[in-house]
BAPAMAR-418006 format. One line per field, with one value per residue (C-alpha): y, z, x. Coordinates in steps of 0.5 Angstrom, whole numbers. Layout:
yy	Y/...
zz	Z/...
xx	X/...
This chain:
yy	-51/-54/-53/-49/-55/-58/-51/-50/-57/-55/-49/-52/-56/-50/-46/-49/-42/-39/-38/-45/-43/-37/-42/-47/-42/-40/-47/-48/-42/-43/-47/-42/-36/-39/-40/-33/-30/-34/-31/-24/-24/-27/-21/-15/-9/-4/3/6/-1/1/-5/-10/-6/-7/-14/-15/-10/-15/-21/-18/-14/-20/-23/-17/-17/-24/-22/-17/-11/-5/-4/3/4/11/14/16/23/24/22/15/11/5/6/5/1/2/-4/-3/-7/-5/-8/-7/-5/1/2/5/1/3/-3/0/-5/-3/-7/-3/-6/-3/-8/-7/-10/-17/-18/-23/-27/-27/-29/-32/-34/-40/-43/-47/-50/-44/-38/-36/-31/-27/-19/-16/-22/-19/-12/-12/-17/-22/-17/-15/-22/-23/-17/-20/-27/-24/-21/-28/-31/-25/-26/-34/-33/-28/-23/-16/-13/-7/0/-1/-4/0/-3/1/-2/3/3/8/7/6/13/16/15/21/18/17/23/26/19/17/24/23/15/17/23/17/12/11/6/5/-2/-3/-9/-8/-14/-15/-15/-21/-25/-23/-15/-10/-3/2/7/9/14/20/21/26/26/32/34/37/40/43/47/48/49/44/44/39/35/35/41/46/43/50/53/48/48/41/40/33/35/40/35/31/37/38/30/30/35/29/26/29/25/18/13/8/7/9/16/21/18/21/16/18/14/16/20/23/27/27/25/23/21/27/33/36/35/41/39/34/31/27/25/24/20/22/19/22/21/28/32/38/34/35/43/42/38/42/48/44/43/50/52/48/50/57/55/52/49/49/57/59/53/54/49/48/44/42/37/32/30/23/21/24/20/15/18/14/15/12/11/6/3/1/-2/-6/-8/-11/-14/-18/-20/-23/-26/-29/-34/-37/-38/-33/-27/-21/-15/-8/-4/1/2/7/4/10/8/11/10/16/20/17/18/25/26/24/17/11/7/0/-2/-8/-13/-17/-23/-23/-22/-19/-17/-12/-8/-13/-20/-23/-21/-26/-28/-32/-38/-40/-33/-33/-37/-34/-27/-28/-30/-24/-19/-23/-23/-16/-14/-18/-14/-7/-8/-7/-2/3/5/11/17/18
zz	19/12/9/3/-1/1/1/-7/-9/-6/-9/-16/-15/-13/-19/-24/-26/-27/-34/-35/-39/-34/-28/-31/-33/-25/-23/-28/-26/-18/-17/-21/-18/-11/-13/-16/-9/-5/-9/-8/-1/0/-3/2/-1/4/2/0/-2/-9/-10/-7/-12/-18/-17/-16/-22/-26/-25/-26/-32/-36/-34/-37/-43/-45/-45/-51/-46/-47/-41/-38/-33/-30/-25/-18/-17/-10/-8/-5/-8/-13/-20/-22/-28/-32/-37/-42/-47/-52/-55/-59/-54/-51/-43/-41/-35/-30/-25/-19/-14/-10/-8/-3/5/11/13/15/11/13/15/9/11/18/17/10/6/10/10/15/13/11/11/8/12/10/10/5/3/3/3/-3/-6/-7/-10/-15/-17/-18/-23/-27/-27/-29/-35/-37/-37/-41/-46/-46/-48/-53/-50/-52/-52/-48/-50/-46/-40/-36/-30/-25/-20/-16/-10/-5/-3/4/5/1/-6/-6/-12/-16/-15/-22/-25/-22/-24/-31/-32/-28/-33/-39/-35/-35/-29/-23/-20/-14/-12/-4/0/2/9/12/11/4/3/-2/0/-2/3/6/11/8/12/14/19/23/26/32/33/40/40/47/50/52/58/63/66/72/73/70/69/70/64/60/57/56/49/51/57/53/48/53/55/47/46/52/48/43/49/46/39/39/38/34/31/24/25/26/29/32/34/36/31/32/38/38/43/46/44/51/58/61/56/57/50/46/41/41/35/34/29/29/24/23/19/17/13/11/9/13/19/18/18/25/28/25/29/35/35/33/39/44/41/43/50/53/60/59/59/53/48/41/38/31/27/20/16/11/7/4/1/1/4/-1/0/0/-7/-13/-18/-13/-11/-18/-19/-13/-15/-22/-18/-13/-20/-22/-15/-15/-21/-16/-11/-7/-3/-3/2/2/7/9/13/16/11/5/-2/-9/-10/-7/-12/-18/-14/-13/-20/-22/-24/-22/-17/-13/-8/-4/-10/-8/-4/3/8/15/21/16/18/23/24/24/17/13/6/6/2/0/-3/-8/-14/-13/-12/-19/-22/-19/-22/-29/-30/-28/-33/-38/-36/-36/-42/-47/-42/-39/-32/-31/-27/-23
xx	-21/-19/-12/-11/-10/-17/-20/-18/-21/-27/-27/-26/-32/-36/-34/-39/-41/-34/-31/-28/-22/-20/-21/-17/-11/-12/-11/-5/-1/-1/5/9/5/7/14/15/12/17/23/20/19/26/29/30/26/25/23/30/33/35/39/33/28/33/33/26/25/30/25/19/21/23/17/13/17/16/8/10/9/13/17/20/24/22/27/25/23/26/33/35/29/29/27/20/17/11/9/4/0/-5/-11/-17/-23/-25/-22/-15/-14/-9/-6/-2/2/8/15/17/16/17/23/30/36/37/30/29/34/32/25/25/18/15/8/3/-3/-7/-2/4/9/15/17/12/8/2/3/4/8/3/-1/4/5/-2/-2/3/-1/-7/-4/0/-7/-10/-4/-5/-12/-11/-16/-14/-21/-19/-16/-9/-7/-2/2/5/10/13/18/16/9/10/13/7/10/15/18/12/7/8/9/2/-1/1/-2/-8/-9/-9/-14/-21/-20/-15/-15/-10/-7/-6/-9/-16/-18/-21/-25/-26/-26/-25/-23/-28/-25/-19/-16/-12/-5/0/6/7/14/15/22/24/30/33/40/46/49/54/49/53/56/51/45/41/45/41/34/32/29/27/23/19/18/15/10/8/7/2/-2/-4/-8/-14/-14/-16/-11/-15/-22/-25/-25/-19/-13/-6/0/7/11/18/22/29/33/40/47/50/48/52/49/42/39/39/34/29/24/18/14/6/2/-5/-10/-17/-23/-24/-18/-20/-19/-11/-12/-16/-10/-5/-8/-8/-1/1/-3/0/7/6/6/12/14/21/24/27/26/22/18/17/11/11/7/9/3/2/-4/-11/-17/-20/-27/-34/-36/-41/-36/-32/-39/-40/-34/-34/-41/-38/-33/-38/-42/-35/-34/-41/-38/-34/-40/-37/-39/-35/-36/-34/-30/-25/-19/-13/-8/-7/-6/-5/-12/-14/-10/-14/-20/-18/-17/-24/-22/-26/-21/-22/-17/-16/-16/-10/-10/-13/-8/-6/-1/1/8/10/13/6/5/1/-3/-9/-7/-14/-15/-9/-13/-20/-17/-13/-19/-23/-17/-17/-24/-25/-20/-24/-31/-28/-24/-30/-34/-31/-34/-38/-34/-40
């Protein structure tokens, strides 16, 4: 396989149909684009890392202001989360475009120091490199290219950079609703899937909490006086076996489990979180019914099981508006002589909120990546420049012509 340098040279030679000014700007932007990506990856910004979010916002805010954009800091709507940033530029065209990216990751403080950004011949690695710091950087550089080309044939481009997507955007829901209501189209900078896929559907998600109340007792002297909440939780979790653990449909997976405080005490309480992904919102109600039915039957006497539900994102359903947007993106990508396929996955995102509100939404527009939420997370280096071209040209294509809502 060719390394990304050789592949980019081949790509440049194959771009005869591409807009020459845009492609030239994309190629010229690459060194600074990659340097900024490295800088952001090397800053810890897990959801709830307020200081990390602030550091990144300071860097990105300065870049956006340099383009003449209005940049607003919007406090999070829930405690313990970083502030959000909304940057806006206005033009003379017809379409109000909303771009959304997130800088929060799933990684703990210290991860960036342990695993700083690095590259091999084909990939860049690091915490949050593709989910979704590469996409956030790409959004910035698409705006830089438009600014450099004096392109303003759009009504307004709003760029939301948020800090709590990995938890279902609890710090941004009202803000997203407000911005979506003032948009004709939403473009999401989540990573594309291998080999070069746009996201046209996503599963919705919710986390179910299973909480068990038992009774503490001395584990050696009087264990019979206790009511073991952990044992009852195990019984409740056995009921999850009827749900699939993987696949394109419903999945339900245990993600967090807690019980006990000391090795000589019968656990008084126990809890678990079950992450559920669905293609249809009604399926979440069906899962909840099963969990509540199971909770009504306990095997450890005198224990009580409580079920609660923490919503995240609805599904991004297959729909004509998204399909038409994807077709426009495919036509743009064809200018590079590259095929662009469509698909979906179980990762939820803000695009579902836009589509739910009746605004055409297209997802997976960031560079291609994989290994998400793990120490193997990567971004495909050869897709960095083509995907920047795609986003830039798609903004130019949409600016004068709003997409149909159906």
